[in-house]
N, C-alpha and C positions, 0 to 999 in steps of 0.2 A: 504494500500500500504506500501511497505517496507520503513524503515527509513534508510537514509544513515549514515554510521558510519565507523570509521577506523577499517578495519578487518585484517590488516597485522601483528599486534603484535602476537607473539608466534606462527607464522605459517612459516614453512620453504618454501621459494619460490622456484619454479622449473624453467623450461625454460621460462614460461610466468609469469611475475610479475603483479599481479592484481593491478589496481588503488585503492588507499586507500579509495576513496569516492564513490565506486560503490554502487548502479547502477548510471550511468551517465545521464540516461533519463528514465522517467516513464510516465505513462498516466497523472499523476498530473501536469506534466510540459507542457502539450499540451493545447493550448487555445481553442480547440474545442473538443467535446466529443468523446473519444475513449476508448476502453477496454484494449488495450495493446500497447506497443511500443517495437519492436524487429526486428531482422534480417535485419540490415541496411547496405547499401553500404556507404562507406566514402571515400573521396578523399581530397587532399590538393590542393586548387585552389586559385591562387593569394594571397598566404599567409594565407588563411582562410580554415578551415576544414569544408567541406560540408557533412552533413549526410542526406541520404534519407532512412527513416525508414518505416517499415511496421507497420500498426495498424489494429487490428480488430475493426470494428464498432459494435454497439450493435445489429445489425442484423446478425452478424457472418461473414460478408464479409470483404475483406481487401482493404485498400488504401495505398498510399505512401505519407508520410509527409516529410517535410524538417526542419532541424535544423542546425545552424551555430555555430562555435567556433573559438576563436583566439588561443587556446592552445591545442585543440584536446581532451579535457576532459570536459570542462564546456560549454554545448550546450544550445542555446536558439532556441525554435521552432518558425517557421513562423506561421502567423495567419490563413493560409489556407492550405489545402493539396497540395502537389506538383503534384501528378498524381492519378487520379481516373479512374475507368473503363470507356471506351469510350461509349457514349450514341448513337452514330450514325456512319455511315461509315463502312468500312470493318472490323474494329477491334471490333466493338460493340458486335457482336455475340459470339466472343471468349473470351471476358473479362467480361461477364455478371455476373460471380460469384466472381470476384475480381482480383486484381493485387498484386503480392506477391514477397518477397525476392529478391529485386533489387540489382544487382551488377553494380558498376560504373567501367568501363574499359577505362582508358585513352589511346587514340590511334589516331595517325595522327593529333595532334593539336586539338583534340576534345574529347568528352566523350561519349562513347557508353554505353547505359543503357540496360542491359539484365534483363528481369523479367519474372516471371511465370504468365501466364494468365489462369484463370480457367473458365470453362463453362460447359454446359451439354455434351460437346464433350470431356471432360477431361482437362488435363493440357498440355500446349504447351508454347514455348518460344517466346516472342516478343522482338524486338530490336527497340530501339529509340536512338536519339542523341540529345545532348545539347552542346552548346559552353559556356553558361553563367549561367546555372541553373535557368534561368528566363523563357525561352521558351523551349519547347520540341517538337521534330519532330519524330513522329512514322514512322519507316522505313518499317518494314515487320515482319511477323511471320517467324521465321527461323527454325521451326521444325513442324512436325505433332504431334498429341497426340500419346503416352504419353511421354513427355520429361520434365525433371526438372533439374535445376541447370546448367547454362552455364556461363562460364567466357571466355573472349576473351583476347589473349595476347596483350601486349601494343605496339607491332610493327609487321610489316609483316616479314615473314620468307620465304626466297626464292620466294619473290614476291607475297605471298599469306597471307591472314588473317588466323589465327589459333585459335581454341577454344578447351577448355575441356568441355565435357558435360556428362550427366548421364541419360540414358534412364530410365524412370519410370516403371520398369518391373522386374518381378521375373525371367525372362529368363536371363541366365548368370548373376546372381542376382546383380542388382544395382552396376555395375562397372563403372569406369571412362573411357570414350572414348575420342579420338581426332578426329577433323574434320577440313577441310580446305575450303577456299572460295576465289574466285578472286574478289568478289564485296560486301561481307557481306550479300548478300541475298541468293545466291545459295551455298549450302554446300555439301561436299562429301569427298571421300577418307577416310571414317571413319573406325576406328578400335579400338578395346579394348586394353588399355595399362596398366591399373592398377585395381586390384581386391582386395576384402577383403580376409582375411585369416581365416581359420577354427579355432575356439576357440581362437581368438584374440579379442581385444577390438573393432574391426570393423567388426566382423564376419557377421553381418546381412546385412549391406550395407554401401557404401561409396559414396561421391559426392564432386565435386569441391566447394571450399568455396570462398576465396578471389581471385582476379585477380592475375595471376602469377607475381612474383617479380624477376627482372633480377639481377643476381650477376655474378661476374667473373667466378664462378665455375658451373653455370647453373641456370635454372629457378626454384625458390622455389614455390611449390604448397601446400598451406595450405588447407587441406580438412577435411571434417567431416566423422566420422565413427560411426556406431551404433552397439550396442551389446544388444541382447534380454535377459532379466533376468526374473525370476519368478514374479517380481514386475513391469515388463514393460521394455520398451526400454531405454537405456542410450546413449545419444549423446555426443561424445568427439571430440577433434581435433587432427589431426596428420599432418605430413609434408613429402613431397616427393621432389626429385630433378630431373629435366629433363635437357637433353642436350641442350645447347644454340642453336645449328644449326639444331638439329633434335629433337624437343621436344617429339616426339613419343618414343624416347629412354629414359627410366627411369633409371637414374644412381644409385639412392639409394632411399629407403623408410625407414623412421624411424620405428623401430619395436614397439616402445612404443608411447603412446599418449603424447601430449604436454600440454593438458588442459582437465580437466574433471569437471563435476558439483560438487561444494563443498559448495559455499555460499548459504544461505537460499533462495535467489531469483533465484538461478540456480536449486536448488533441488525441490522447491515448486512453482507452478504457473499453468498457462493455460495448459502447457504440462510439467510435472515434469521431472527432471533429464536431462536437455538439456543445452549444450553450443553449439551455432550454429553461425558460422562466415560467413559473406558475404564481409568482408573488412579487409585489412591490409595496412597501409600507411607507406612506407619506408621513412626514413629521411636521410639527407645528411651525418650524422655521423654514419650511419649503424644501428641505432635504428629502430625498427619497432613498430608502434602503432597498436595493434590488437584490433578489435571490435567484440563483439559477443552478441547475444540475450540470455538472461537467462530465461529458462523455457517458452519460447515464450511469455514473459510478460514484460520484461524490457531490456534496453540496458546497456551493461557493456564494460569496456575497460581495457587494460593492455599493457605492453611493453615486448618486447623481442629484439633480435638483429639478423642480418644476420648471424653473426659468430656462434651464439648459434644454430640456426636452421640448418646451414650447418654441424656443428659438430654432432648434433643429428642424422641427416640422415646418415652420413658417418661412425660414430663410432659404431652404432648398427643397421646395415641395415638388410633388409629381402627381399625376392623376390617380384617383382612387380606383377607377374602373377603366 
């Protein structure tokens, strides 16, 4: 496993400044046997940072673990997993192959948990809720197969819940869509609002990453984009800006990526050349703590700011569609 060390010297920092002691969580930090620690949702709850991370077990299937931190960088894992595939009831059939890539979406004084459930029927999105990160209520499956990567906005807009999602399909290939719901269970009025660009860094596919962040100028949407190379796919992060009152309207999309695989634990691992984010935590001073999985193997962190992401979107924009 990788050794943590200061990697910031002699490197020009871009929009995202990597934490000097990355990776922040690895399989060696987990008190039960796992093969990986990656693609975590993170939120600040009652002054503590709560991380819900994905881990592969040694049978290849995934569970969700929990780790806590007082500063957002130094995390300690809990003794037991937070969420494992259901063994009975209506969820069991559709979670039999694992639960993955959970997003934590603060909404209406609670936390909505969106995660990918895998089974012989494909991948679909499950929705759960927690108030305290001690107990979890599974609510419903909110998609059919194949659907991947859902984030819910932190407040209702025009009386409805709103989400960004990404159908797991090569039809209109892997674009970001928007959908609406009156009750979190029934979703519709869906339409495509953001697509990849030919021969750009996200040419192959895109998908929503962290839950949208509200700013005075719009909703920031940190998303992942994939480019196919002769050596395989490369996953990077980008950012788009959506209208506050009508998030289906994309105001600007940054033409360039904000983060790409560079460190050894991002370039080499279970899936090489991947930075994949499910979480960004906005702070009161405008800083954003950004979290990403490195090569589907370890968890990493860094910082950026609301102003930097807004400038990135608006100073070098490209078309949304």
